[in-house]
C-alpha positions in Angstrom: 9.7 51.5 11.4 12.5 49.4 13.0 12.3 45.6 12.1 12.8 43.3 14.8 14.5 39.9 14.8 11.1 38.1 15.4 9.8 40.2 12.3 12.5 38.8 10.2 12.0 35.4 11.2 8.3 35.5 10.5 8.9 36.9 7.0 11.2 34.4 6.5 8.8 31.7 7.4 6.1 33.0 5.1 8.3 33.2 2.0 9.0 29.6 2.5 4.9 29.1 2.2 4.3 29.1 -1.8 6.2 30.2 -4.8 10.1 30.2 -5.2 12.4 33.2 -4.5 16.2 33.6 -4.8 18.3 33.8 -1.8 21.7 35.2 -3.0 24.9 35.0 -0.8 26.8 38.1 -0.2 30.3 38.0 1.6 29.9 41.2 3.8 27.5 44.1 4.9 28.2 46.1 1.8 27.0 42.9 -0.3 24.0 42.2 1.9 23.0 46.1 1.8 23.2 46.4 -1.8 20.9 43.0 -2.2 18.3 44.5 -0.4 18.8 47.4 -2.3 17.9 45.6 -5.3 15.1 44.1 -3.9 15.8 40.7 -2.9 13.3 39.3 0.0 16.2 37.6 2.1 19.8 36.7 1.9 22.1 34.0 3.1 25.6 34.0 4.3 28.5 31.9 2.5 30.8 29.8 4.3 33.2 30.0 1.5 32.5 33.5 0.4 33.3 34.7 3.9 36.2 32.7 4.3 37.7 34.3 1.6 37.2 37.8 2.8 39.5 37.1 5.7 42.0 35.2 3.8 41.0 31.7 4.8 40.1 29.1 2.9 36.3 27.3 3.0 35.7 25.3 6.3 38.8 26.9 8.1 37.2 29.6 10.0 35.7 29.2 13.6 32.5 29.5 15.1 33.7 32.9 16.5 34.5 34.3 13.3 31.2 33.0 11.7 28.8 34.4 14.9 30.5 38.1 14.5 30.2 38.0 10.7 26.1 36.8 11.1 25.5 39.4 13.7 26.9 42.0 11.2 25.0 40.8 8.2 21.6 40.3 10.4 21.8 43.9 12.2 22.9 45.8 8.4 19.7 45.0 6.7 16.0 44.7 7.4 15.7 41.4 5.3 16.1 37.9 6.9 19.3 36.3 7.0 20.0 32.6 6.7 23.1 31.4 7.9 25.5 28.9 6.1 26.4 27.3 9.6 28.6 24.5 8.1 28.3 21.3 10.1 27.7 23.3 13.2 31.6 23.6 14.0 31.2 20.6 15.9 30.6 16.8 15.5 28.8 15.6 18.9 25.3 16.5 18.8 25.4 18.2 22.4 28.3 20.5 20.7 26.6 21.2 17.8 23.6 22.4 20.0 25.8 24.6 22.0 27.2 26.4 18.5 23.6 26.7 17.0 22.4 28.5 20.2 25.0 31.1 19.6 24.2 31.2 16.1 20.6 32.1 16.5 21.7 34.9 19.1 23.4 36.7 16.2 20.1 37.4 14.8 19.7 35.3 11.9 16.2 34.0 10.4 17.4 30.5 9.9 20.4 28.5 9.5 21.4 25.0 7.8 23.5 22.5 9.3 25.3 19.7 6.7 26.3 16.1 7.4 29.7 16.2 5.7 32.4 15.1 8.0 35.2 16.6 5.5 37.1 13.3 5.5 37.3 12.2 1.8 37.5 8.4 2.8 34.4 8.8 4.7 32.7 11.8 3.7 29.2 11.8 5.6 28.6 11.1 9.2 26.8 7.6 10.0 22.8 8.5 9.2 22.4 7.9 12.8 24.7 10.6 14.2 23.5 12.9 11.4 20.1 12.5 12.7 21.0 13.0 16.2 23.0 16.3 15.1 19.5 17.8 13.3 17.3 16.6 16.3 20.0 18.7 18.8 20.1 21.5 16.6 16.2 21.7 16.4 16.1 21.5 20.2 18.4 24.2 20.6 16.6 26.8 18.4 13.5 26.2 20.3 10.8 28.5 19.9 13.0 31.2 18.8 11.2 31.2 15.4 14.6 30.6 13.4 14.1 28.3 10.6 16.3 25.0 10.7 17.7 23.8 7.2 18.9 19.9 7.1 21.6 19.5 4.3 22.7 16.1 2.8 26.0 16.9 1.0 26.5 13.5 -0.7 26.7 14.8 -4.2 29.2 17.5 -3.3 31.5 14.9 -2.3 31.0 12.7 -5.2 28.4 10.0 -3.5 26.0 10.4 -6.0 23.3 8.3 -4.9 20.0 9.8 -5.0 17.9 7.2 -3.0 20.4 7.9 0.1 20.0 11.8 -0.2 16.4 11.3 -0.2 16.7 8.7 2.7 18.8 11.2 4.7 16.7 14.4 4.1 13.6 12.7 5.0 15.0 11.7 8.0 16.3 15.3 8.7 12.5 16.6 8.0 11.3 14.0 10.5 14.1 15.1 13.1 13.1 18.7 12.9 14.5 20.4 9.7 12.0 22.8 8.4 13.7 23.0 5.2 15.8 20.6 3.1 18.9 21.1 0.9 21.1 18.7 -1.4 23.7 20.9 -3.1 25.1 19.2 -6.2 21.7 18.2 -7.7 21.8 18.9 -11.6 19.0 17.0 -13.5 15.6 18.2 -13.6 14.6 14.5 -12.7 16.7 14.6 -9.6 15.3 17.9 -8.3 12.0 17.2 -9.0 12.2 13.5 -7.1 13.7 15.2 -4.1 11.0 17.9 -4.2 8.5 15.4 -4.2 10.0 13.0 -1.4 10.4 15.8 1.3 7.1 17.7 0.5 5.2 19.4 1.9 8.4 20.9 3.6 10.4 23.1 1.4 13.4 22.3 -0.8 16.5 24.5 -1.5 18.1 24.4 -4.5 21.8 25.4 -5.1 21.5 26.6 -8.7 25.0 25.3 -9.6 25.1 23.1 -12.6 21.4 22.5 -12.9 21.5 25.8 -15.3 17.9 26.4 -14.2 15.9 29.9 -14.1 13.8 30.8 -11.2 10.6 30.2 -13.3 11.9 26.6 -14.3 12.9 25.9 -10.8 9.6 26.9 -9.3 8.1 24.5 -11.8 9.7 21.5 -10.5 8.3 22.9 -7.1 11.7 24.4 -5.8 10.9 26.8 -3.0 14.2 28.6 -2.8 17.5 28.8 -4.9 20.7 30.1 -3.1 24.1 30.6 -5.2 26.6 29.6 -2.9 29.8 31.1 -3.1 29.2 32.1 -7.0 28.6 35.8 -6.1 32.0 35.7 -4.4 33.9 33.9 -7.0 32.3 36.5 -9.7 33.6 39.2 -7.6 37.1 37.8 -7.3 37.2 37.4 -11.0 36.7 40.7 -11.7 39.4 41.7 -8.8 42.0 39.1 -9.9 41.5 39.6 -13.7 42.3 43.5 -13.2 45.1 42.5 -10.6 46.9 39.9 -12.8 46.8 42.2 -15.8 48.5 45.1 -13.8 51.0 42.7 -12.5 51.6 40.9 -15.9 51.4 43.6 -18.3 51.8 46.8 -16.4 48.3 47.8 -17.8 45.2 48.9 -16.6 42.2 48.1 -18.8 40.3 45.6 -16.6 39.7 48.4 -14.6 37.1 50.0 -16.8 34.9 47.2 -16.2 34.3 48.2 -12.6 31.1 49.4 -11.0 30.5 53.0 -10.9 31.8 54.7 -7.7 29.3 57.2 -8.0 26.4 54.7 -8.0 27.7 52.8 -5.1 27.9 55.9 -3.1 24.5 56.9 -3.9 23.2 53.3 -3.0 25.1 53.5 0.6 23.8 56.8 0.7 
């Protein structure tokens, strides 16, 4: 049975209603299909992971690059895809809205908008502008059924002010974000405080430095867990170890740790 975009969006919203689910981040169509094969209920793109596949640094891809990538991921699987849509690829709210419309047309079930500027001297947009960017994104999504994730990037940029994070996330929730996300949180206390502050809206945890299991995160009230560029880094780890061994030693031992080609062919059938 053909699964429509509307079906995927409805499924994705349902997943956020209770419990906690893992939202792994593939970097290409093969990875997306493999994760569906393994039984994951939804997946998310990774801005960094995708950028590395086309030989670019994170935050150096264009909205055209990303939309093509998102369309490919969304059409390749029957499960929902959440888009890492960076900061909307624009500063002004109306331009963010235009890009969000483009993102929604790729068939994704949700997308996130960040509040980081990319400038280490002033890492976050002014609060009022950040809120307007979320409002504009909400309006652009309209009644499509796609889910909007509001992200506060403070901790990733060294602004470890929990009060600021909570203030921004609650403002983003009021501005129309369906799910909230603050990558970089590590302690159970901080995670629990943010979950409580944004409730009843769901909170996404970047597993990162917290070291929590799915069950432990669920016990704290987290609704979903993503892994960012971690799967991509794991894959690059194997690739670079094998390549460096060949380049530096002229030996091939690391190749023995590769996944079975027969199993891959069987999975992709």
